[in-house]
Every structure is written in structure tokens, then in C-alpha cells.
C-alpha positions as CSV (number, residue, x, y, z in Angstrom):
1,M,-21.1,2.0,58.9
2,A,-23.4,5.0,58.7
3,F,-22.7,8.1,56.5
4,S,-22.3,10.2,59.7
5,Q,-19.2,8.1,60.5
6,L,-17.7,8.3,56.9
7,P,-15.5,10.9,55.3
8,V,-18.2,12.7,53.2
9,Q,-17.9,16.0,51.3
10,L,-21.1,18.1,50.9
11,V,-21.2,21.0,48.4
12,Q,-24.1,23.4,47.7
13,F,-24.1,25.2,44.5
14,G,-25.0,28.9,44.6
15,L,-23.9,32.0,46.7
16,H,-24.5,30.8,50.2
17,S,-22.7,28.5,52.6
18,A,-25.1,25.6,53.3
19,W,-24.5,24.9,57.0
20,G,-24.9,28.5,58.2
21,Y,-28.6,28.6,57.2
22,V,-29.9,25.4,58.8
23,G,-33.0,26.3,60.9
24,G,-32.8,29.9,59.6
25,G,-36.2,29.9,57.9
26,F,-35.3,28.2,54.6
27,L,-36.9,25.0,53.5
28,V,-35.5,22.0,55.4
29,G,-36.9,18.6,56.4
30,V,-37.9,17.6,52.9
31,E,-36.9,14.4,51.1
32,P,-35.3,15.0,47.7
33,A,-37.8,14.6,44.9
34,H,-35.0,13.8,42.4
35,V,-31.7,12.1,43.2
36,G,-28.8,11.7,40.8
37,L,-26.5,8.7,41.3
38,I,-23.0,8.5,39.8
39,P,-21.9,4.9,40.6
40,D,-18.2,5.4,40.1
41,G,-15.1,3.5,41.3
42,L,-16.0,0.0,40.3
43,R,-12.7,-0.6,38.5
44,R,-10.9,0.4,41.6
45,W,-13.1,-1.9,43.7
46,A,-12.3,-4.8,41.5
47,Q,-8.6,-4.2,41.8
48,S,-8.7,-3.7,45.6
49,N,-10.8,-6.9,46.0
50,D,-8.7,-9.0,43.6
51,T,-11.7,-9.8,41.4
52,T,-12.8,-9.3,37.9
53,L,-14.5,-6.3,36.3
54,S,-17.5,-8.6,35.5
55,V,-18.0,-9.5,39.2
56,A,-17.5,-5.9,40.2
57,Y,-20.1,-4.5,37.7
58,H,-22.6,-7.2,38.4
59,R,-22.4,-6.5,42.1
60,G,-22.7,-2.8,41.3
61,A,-25.9,-3.5,39.4
62,E,-27.3,-5.3,42.3
63,K,-26.2,-2.5,44.6
64,V,-27.8,0.2,42.5
65,T,-31.1,-1.9,42.6
66,E,-30.9,-1.8,46.4
67,I,-30.3,1.9,46.4
68,L,-33.2,2.5,44.1
69,L,-35.5,0.5,46.4
70,T,-34.4,2.4,49.4
71,L,-34.9,5.8,47.7
72,Q,-38.3,4.7,46.6
73,R,-39.2,3.8,50.2
74,H,-38.2,7.3,51.3
75,G,-40.6,8.8,48.8
76,V,-38.0,9.9,46.2
77,Q,-40.0,10.3,43.0
78,T,-37.1,10.2,40.4
79,V,-33.6,8.7,40.3
80,T,-31.3,9.4,37.4
81,V,-28.4,6.9,37.2
82,Y,-25.2,7.9,35.2
83,N,-24.3,4.7,33.5
84,L,-22.0,5.9,30.7
85,S,-20.9,9.2,29.3
86,R,-20.2,9.6,25.7
87,A,-16.5,10.0,26.7
88,N,-16.6,6.7,28.5
89,L,-17.2,5.0,25.2
90,A,-13.6,5.6,24.2
91,R,-12.5,3.1,26.9
92,D,-10.9,-0.3,25.7
93,R,-13.5,-2.9,24.7
94,T,-12.4,-5.1,27.6
95,E,-13.5,-2.5,30.0
96,L,-16.8,-1.6,28.3
97,E,-18.1,-5.1,27.8
98,P,-18.5,-5.9,31.5
99,V,-20.4,-2.6,31.9
100,Y,-22.7,-3.6,29.0
101,A,-23.3,-7.1,30.3
102,A,-24.1,-5.9,33.8
103,S,-26.3,-3.1,32.6
104,T,-28.3,-5.5,30.3
105,H,-28.8,-7.8,33.4
106,F,-29.9,-4.8,35.3
107,F,-32.5,-3.9,32.7
108,S,-33.7,-7.4,31.8
109,T,-33.7,-9.2,35.2
110,L,-33.0,-6.9,38.3
111,L,-35.4,-4.0,37.6
112,P,-38.4,-6.2,36.5
113,A,-37.9,-8.5,39.6
114,H,-38.0,-5.6,42.0
115,F,-40.2,-2.8,40.6
116,D,-44.0,-2.8,39.8
117,N,-44.6,-2.0,36.1
118,A,-47.9,-0.3,37.1
119,K,-46.2,2.1,39.5
120,C,-42.8,2.7,38.0
121,S,-41.5,4.1,34.7
122,F,-38.1,3.8,33.0
123,R,-36.3,5.9,30.4
124,L,-32.9,5.6,28.6
125,H,-31.4,8.9,27.7
126,G,-28.3,9.4,25.5
127,D,-27.2,8.4,22.0
128,R,-28.7,5.0,21.4
129,N,-26.9,4.7,18.1
130,A,-23.5,4.6,20.0
131,L,-24.6,1.6,22.2
132,P,-24.7,-2.1,21.6
133,H,-28.0,-3.5,20.1
134,N,-28.7,-5.8,23.0
135,Y,-28.1,-3.1,25.5
136,V,-30.7,-0.8,23.8
137,A,-33.1,-3.6,23.1
138,A,-33.2,-4.6,26.8
139,A,-33.7,-0.9,27.8
140,Q,-36.5,-0.4,25.3
141,D,-38.3,-3.6,26.5
142,L,-38.3,-2.0,30.0
143,E,-39.5,1.3,28.6
144,H,-42.5,-0.4,27.0
145,A,-43.2,-2.5,30.1
146,M,-43.0,0.1,32.8
147,H,-45.8,2.6,32.5
148,G,-46.4,3.9,36.1
149,S,-46.1,7.4,37.4
150,E,-45.1,7.0,41.1
151,F,-41.4,6.3,40.6
152,R,-39.3,7.2,37.7
153,I,-35.8,5.6,36.8
154,N,-33.7,7.4,34.2
155,I,-30.5,5.9,32.9
156,L,-27.9,8.1,31.2
157,A,-25.8,6.1,28.7
158,A,-23.7,7.6,25.8
159,Y,-24.8,10.8,27.4
160,D,-23.3,14.2,26.7
161,A,-24.6,17.5,28.1
162,Y,-23.9,19.3,24.8
163,D,-26.1,16.8,23.0
164,E,-28.8,17.3,25.5
165,L,-28.6,21.1,25.2
166,R,-28.8,20.9,21.3
167,T,-31.8,18.6,21.4
168,A,-33.6,20.9,24.0
169,L,-32.8,24.0,21.9
170,Q,-34.3,22.3,18.8
171,R,-37.4,21.3,20.7
172,A,-37.9,24.8,22.2
173,R,-37.7,26.3,18.7
174,H,-40.1,23.8,17.3
175,D,-42.6,24.0,20.2
176,G,-42.2,27.7,20.8
177,C,-41.5,27.3,24.5
178,D,-38.7,28.4,26.9
179,I,-35.7,26.2,26.7
180,S,-36.0,25.4,30.4
181,A,-39.2,23.5,29.6
182,A,-37.7,21.6,26.7
183,F,-35.5,19.2,28.7
184,D,-36.7,15.6,29.3
185,I,-35.1,15.5,32.7
186,H,-35.9,18.1,35.3
187,D,-34.0,19.6,38.2
188,V,-32.0,17.4,40.6
189,D,-32.2,17.9,44.4
190,M,-29.2,15.8,45.4
191,V,-26.3,14.1,43.5
192,V,-24.4,11.2,45.0
193,R,-21.1,10.1,43.6
194,T,-19.6,6.9,45.1
195,T,-16.0,8.1,45.0
196,P,-14.4,11.1,46.9
197,E,-13.4,13.0,43.8
198,P,-15.4,16.3,43.8
199,L,-16.5,15.9,40.1
200,L,-19.8,15.7,38.3
201,S,-18.1,14.3,35.2
202,G,-20.8,16.0,32.9
203,F,-23.8,14.7,34.9
204,L,-26.8,16.8,34.1
205,P,-25.0,20.2,34.6
206,L,-28.0,22.4,34.1
207,Q,-30.4,20.4,36.2
208,S,-27.9,20.1,39.0
209,Q,-27.2,23.8,39.4
210,Y,-28.6,23.9,42.9
211,A,-28.3,20.3,43.9
212,Q,-26.7,19.2,47.1
213,L,-23.5,17.3,46.1
214,V,-22.3,14.3,48.0
215,F,-19.0,12.5,47.4
216,L,-18.4,9.3,49.3
217,S,-15.3,7.5,50.4
218,T,-17.2,4.3,50.7
219,P,-17.3,2.4,47.4
220,L,-20.7,1.7,45.8
221,N,-20.4,-2.0,46.4
222,D,-19.9,-1.6,50.1
223,L,-22.8,0.8,50.8
224,T,-25.6,-0.4,53.0
225,E,-29.3,0.4,53.3
226,Q,-28.6,2.3,56.5
227,D,-26.1,4.4,54.7
228,I,-28.8,5.5,52.3
229,D,-31.2,6.1,55.1
230,D,-28.6,8.4,56.8
231,L,-28.0,10.2,53.5
232,I,-31.6,11.1,53.2
233,A,-31.7,12.2,56.8
234,D,-28.7,14.4,56.1
235,H,-30.6,16.0,53.1
236,R,-33.6,16.8,55.3
237,R,-31.3,18.9,57.4
238,F,-29.9,20.6,54.3
239,P,-31.5,24.0,53.5
240,Q,-33.1,24.1,50.0
241,L,-31.9,27.7,49.1
242,R,-32.2,27.4,45.3
243,G,-30.1,30.6,45.1
244,R,-32.2,32.6,47.5
């Protein structure tokens, strides 16, 4: 089922209503350079499909891989995936271990099998000291292996926006630069959350100031390649106002 047939909420940050300006002289018809993905709802999917969290998260890792490949095909340059917030780490261990296991499989098996190390790069962002050793080790191996510049994959884990802001402020003071230039991750053009709740849940709040926000009723594990194609087509029709 295509996105055009699904209940989808679209929100544009800023002072203007998005849809009134399509074709009105603003920048349209452009693929997003940077997409944020919030792969939410996997616990609900496991419950509604009468399966385990392990199965749900492993399928989710495979689905995120498929989405990354589709976005790369569309010319997207960077994708930032929200794996875990710092607040998520307060969950019960029985809920976190399936996330860690699926994520480690994602780092060590799925990404190396589908992406060219010479064309792609990978970076883990967040408090590495708060994450399991094998999770961090798998991510670091991928960081060292992937050294390309055509397609960038960022993973947020044990991420907190206040931590990111403090780090950027320290770097700006040290380097004598504006704080806007001190962030490791740059502006996001579109954020996709795979649940209908209109929340960012702390996802890159500064970088997402002018992003198109998409909240889906279709679960992550049920999305298709055509859904992603339609989402990119929707973005091309979305005016890139950036507060203008």
C-alpha cells in the first residue's frame, strides 16, 4: 500500500503552512539530502503479531536496511537513525537486550553485506560508555571499515540532545567557531517516524528545526520499497521554505 493511501501526518516547522506554497516560487522538486528515521513501534508490532521482541527487532533491522538502500537509490546523502535515546536505557533489561542483539547484527552483518565500504561511511553518536561493549565494538569496527563519502549512515544510541549541545559548545569555545558549525550532524530535511504519534522524542531538535515531519500509521516492519518511493515523491512536492 502506498503512502498516498495511508493515514499520514505532515508537519512543517516554521511560520508558514506548507501546502499553501506548493508551486508558489519556493524550492520544490528536490530529494532530501538528509533524512532522519525514528523506527518506533516495534514492541507494539511484536504484541499485535503474537511474536517475540527478538523477532520484531531483527525484522526491524532488516527493514531499516531496506529503507537505507532505497534512500540511497534516491540520491539521499545522509540518513540518521534513532536507535536509542538516553532515556530508553531506563527500560527493563528484557526489553533492551533484543534491541542490542538486533543492532549488533545490523552493524556486523546487514550493513557490511549491503553497502560498499568505499562509497559509504558510518558513525555512532551518543554516550558509548552507557552501551554494552559488544554493541560499541561492532559499531567501531564498521566506523573503521567504511570510509566512503557518497552515503553517510549515522546511528544515535544513548543519545541526548543536551549532551550534544554541551559537546558542541565546548568545541565551539575550543575552536573559536560559531556553535552552529560545531555539531557533528548537520541539518535534517525530513524526519520519518514509524508510528502516528506526532513526537520527535528528542531526535536532533536543533538540526530538525525546518524539517518536514512525517508520522506513519503503517508499522516499520510492514513498510515496502514503494512506500519509501512515494514518501520521497511527496517530499519533492513539499516547499523547502527554511523559515522564508
